[in-house]
C-alpha positions in Angstrom: -43.8 0.4 11.3 -44.3 1.4 14.9 -41.4 3.8 15.0 -42.2 7.5 15.6 -40.2 9.4 13.0 -38.8 12.8 13.5 -40.1 15.7 11.3 -39.6 19.4 11.3 -42.3 21.1 13.4 -43.7 22.9 10.3 -44.3 19.5 8.6 -46.5 18.1 11.5 -49.7 18.5 9.4 -48.2 16.1 6.8 -47.0 13.4 9.3 -49.6 10.8 8.3 -48.8 10.9 4.6 -45.0 10.9 5.1 -45.1 8.0 7.6 -46.7 6.0 4.8 -43.3 6.2 3.0 -41.4 4.5 5.9 -39.0 1.8 4.7 -36.5 -0.4 6.4 -33.0 -0.5 5.0 -29.6 -2.0 5.9 -27.1 0.6 6.9 -23.6 -0.6 6.0 -20.5 0.6 7.8 -17.3 0.1 5.9 -13.9 -0.4 7.5 -10.6 -0.9 5.8 -9.7 -4.6 6.3 -8.7 -7.8 4.6 -11.7 -10.0 3.9 -12.4 -13.6 3.1 -13.7 -14.8 -0.2 -17.2 -15.4 1.2 -17.5 -12.1 3.1 -19.5 -9.0 2.4 -17.1 -6.4 1.3 -16.3 -3.3 -0.8 -13.5 -4.0 -3.3 -11.1 -6.8 -2.7 -11.3 -10.2 -4.4 -14.6 -11.9 -5.1 -16.0 -15.3 -4.4 -15.8 -16.7 -7.9 -16.2 -20.4 -9.1 -13.7 -21.6 -11.7 -16.6 -22.9 -13.7 -18.1 -19.5 -14.2 -17.2 -16.9 -16.9 -15.6 -13.9 -15.3 -17.2 -10.6 -16.2 -15.6 -8.6 -19.0 -16.4 -5.0 -20.1 -17.2 -3.9 -23.6 -13.5 -3.8 -24.5 -13.2 -7.5 -23.4 -11.2 -6.5 -20.3 -11.8 -8.1 -16.9 -13.9 -5.9 -14.6 -13.0 -5.3 -10.9 -15.2 -6.1 -8.0 -16.9 -3.0 -6.5 -18.9 -4.7 -3.8 -19.9 -8.2 -2.6 -23.0 -8.8 -0.4 -23.4 -12.2 1.3 -27.0 -12.1 2.4 -26.5 -14.9 4.9 -24.2 -12.5 6.9 -26.7 -9.7 7.0 -29.9 -9.0 8.9 -33.0 -10.0 6.9 -34.6 -7.2 4.8 -38.1 -7.9 3.5 -38.1 -8.5 -0.3 -34.4 -9.4 -0.4 -32.8 -12.8 -0.5 -31.8 -14.6 2.8 -28.9 -16.4 1.2 -26.5 -16.2 -1.7 -23.9 -13.7 -2.8 -24.6 -10.7 -4.9 -21.7 -8.9 -6.6 -21.2 -5.6 -8.4 -18.4 -5.2 -10.9 -17.2 -2.1 -12.8 -15.0 -1.6 -15.8 -11.4 -0.6 -15.1 -10.9 0.8 -18.6 -13.5 3.6 -18.5 -13.2 7.1 -17.2 -16.8 7.2 -16.1 -16.6 3.9 -14.0 -18.7 1.9 -16.5 -21.7 4.3 -16.6 -23.8 4.3 -19.7 -25.6 7.6 -19.9 -28.0 6.5 -22.8 -28.9 3.1 -21.3 -28.0 2.8 -17.6 -29.4 -0.8 -17.5 -27.1 -2.1 -20.2 -24.4 -4.2 -18.4 -21.4 -3.5 -20.6 -19.4 -1.3 -18.3 -20.8 -2.8 -15.2 -22.0 -6.3 -14.2 -24.3 -7.6 -11.4 -23.9 -11.3 -10.6 -25.8 -13.5 -8.1 -24.7 -16.9 -6.8 -27.7 -18.5 -5.0 -25.9 -21.7 -4.0 -22.3 -21.3 -2.8 -19.5 -23.8 -3.4 -17.8 -24.7 -0.2 -14.8 -26.5 -1.8 -12.3 -23.7 -2.1 -10.3 -25.7 -4.7 -13.2 -25.0 -7.1 -12.8 -21.2 -6.6 -10.5 -18.7 -8.3 -7.8 -17.5 -5.9 -5.7 -15.4 -8.2 -7.2 -12.2 -9.6 -3.9 -10.7 -10.9 -5.5 -10.7 -14.4 -7.7 -7.8 -13.3 -5.3 -4.9 -14.1 -6.0 -1.3 -13.4 -4.9 1.0 -16.2 -2.8 4.0 -15.3 -5.0 6.6 -17.0 -8.1 5.5 -15.3 -9.0 5.5 -11.6 -11.2 3.1 -9.8 -13.6 4.7 -7.3 -12.5 2.5 -4.4 -8.8 2.5 -3.4 -8.8 -0.1 -0.6 -10.5 -3.3 0.5 -13.1 -2.9 3.2 -15.2 -5.1 5.4 -18.9 -4.4 6.0 -21.0 -4.5 9.2 -24.7 -4.1 8.9 -27.7 -2.9 11.0 -31.4 -2.5 10.1 -32.7 1.0 10.3 -35.8 2.8 8.9 -36.4 6.1 7.2 -38.9 8.3 5.4 -38.6 9.2 1.7 -35.8 11.5 0.9 -36.4 14.8 -0.9 -34.0 13.8 -3.7 -35.8 10.5 -4.5 -38.4 10.7 -7.3 -40.9 8.9 -5.1 -41.1 12.0 -2.8 -44.0 13.3 -5.0 -46.0 10.1 -4.4 -46.2 11.0 -0.7 -46.0 14.8 -0.7 -48.5 15.2 -3.6 -46.0 17.4 -5.4 -42.2 17.7 -6.2 -39.9 18.6 -3.4 -39.3 22.2 -4.5 -42.9 23.4 -4.5 -43.6 21.4 -1.4 -41.0 23.2 0.7 -41.8 26.6 -1.0 -45.2 26.5 0.9 -43.3 27.2 4.1 -42.4 30.7 2.9 -39.6 32.4 4.8 -39.0 29.0 6.6 -38.5 27.1 3.3 -34.8 26.6 3.5 -34.8 25.9 7.3 -37.5 23.2 6.9 -35.8 21.7 3.8 -32.4 21.6 5.5 -33.9 20.0 8.6 -35.7 17.3 6.6 -32.6 16.6 4.5 -30.5 16.3 7.6 -33.0 13.7 8.9 -33.5 11.7 5.7 -30.7 12.7 3.3 -29.5 9.1 3.1 -25.8 9.7 2.3 -24.6 6.4 3.6 -23.6 3.0 2.2 -26.9 1.1 2.3 -29.2 -1.7 0.9 -32.8 -0.8 0.5 -34.6 2.4 1.7 -34.3 5.5 -0.4 -31.5 6.8 -2.5 -29.8 10.2 -2.5 -28.0 12.1 -5.3 -25.7 15.0 -5.7 -27.5 15.9 -9.0 -30.9 14.4 -9.6 -32.6 11.0 -9.6 -32.2 9.4 -13.1 -35.6 7.8 -12.7 -37.2 11.1 -13.4 -36.2 10.5 -17.0 -37.5 7.0 -17.2 -37.1 3.7 -15.4 -39.7 4.7 -12.8 -40.4 1.0 -12.2 -36.9 0.5 -10.7 -38.2 1.5 -7.2 -35.9 -0.7 -5.1 -32.5 0.5 -4.0 -30.3 -2.6 -4.4 -27.1 -0.9 -3.2 -25.7 2.5 -2.6 -22.1 3.3 -2.1 -21.1 6.8 -1.0 -17.8 8.6 -1.1 -16.0 7.7 2.1 -12.5 8.9 3.2 -12.2 5.9 5.6 -12.0 3.5 2.7 -10.7 5.7 -0.1 -14.1 5.8 -1.8 -14.4 8.8 -4.2 -17.0 9.0 -7.0 -15.7 11.9 -9.1 -16.0 15.1 -7.0 -17.4 13.6 -3.7 -20.2 11.8 -5.5 -22.4 8.7 -4.8 -23.4 5.6 -6.7 -26.7 3.7 -6.8 -28.1 0.5 -8.2 -31.8 0.0 -8.6 -34.0 -2.9 -9.5 -37.7 -3.7 -10.1 -39.5 -5.4 -7.2 -40.6 -8.2 -9.4 -37.1 -8.9 -10.7 -35.8 -8.8 -7.1 -38.4 -11.3 -6.1 -37.3 -13.6 -8.9 -33.6 -13.0 -8.1 -33.2 -11.8 -11.6 -30.4 -9.2 -11.7 -30.1 -8.8 -15.5 -32.0 -5.5 -15.6 -30.4 -3.3 -12.9 -30.1 0.5 -13.2 -26.7 1.8 -12.4 -26.1 5.5 -11.7 -23.5 7.7 -10.1 -23.2 11.5 -10.0 -21.1 14.1 -8.2 -20.9 17.8 -7.4 
């Protein structure tokens, strides 16, 4: 990339190695609004053909749409589809929003669906989703429907992402410790620049705890979707947390979304 990235002054000697981490991403801005069935959105009703089997959770209950991405409506991001609709569903009968701590790729409490070719005849699509019922004792992390607008941006690897070591030559903590008394200042400045707490597709993920890929799944290097807590749309993951979905580059190239890693954490 030709962009000159900002860095803390103390990190100037490391510029070349960190600029190798540069990645483009789609920054998504969410705004409370009614959306159409084909639109990119957070929550709301999905595009869904009557001929398809609606996603059910492990208890056999219909899941609720978390987000829908219509790639034809977005600026193109290398490696991602140009067309089709990608959807993310979560269980509504689970107090951890469908997260499986033992196997975060097992799609029992969440589901990722991709429709490469869209049906234009709306009579062939579901238009009543009243069968998706929220249970009183459980909360869904999104409380209102939101439209999405998108812009391409670029960033360097975040200090929370497990791939930081690949470019820094060491984990984040020992890397910033080398700045001595300026450790916290340099760390905070870098985090402010590349903390990544936004709704996004691609680029690098951020976490309130730690990257689950430290414990395995290190081949899931592509951030498929990130949804942050956001007062504007009533998005709240536990105590001001954030959710991420990751995929292997080879699976994304094949448009195979059967092995997606889902994670969320909070403070």
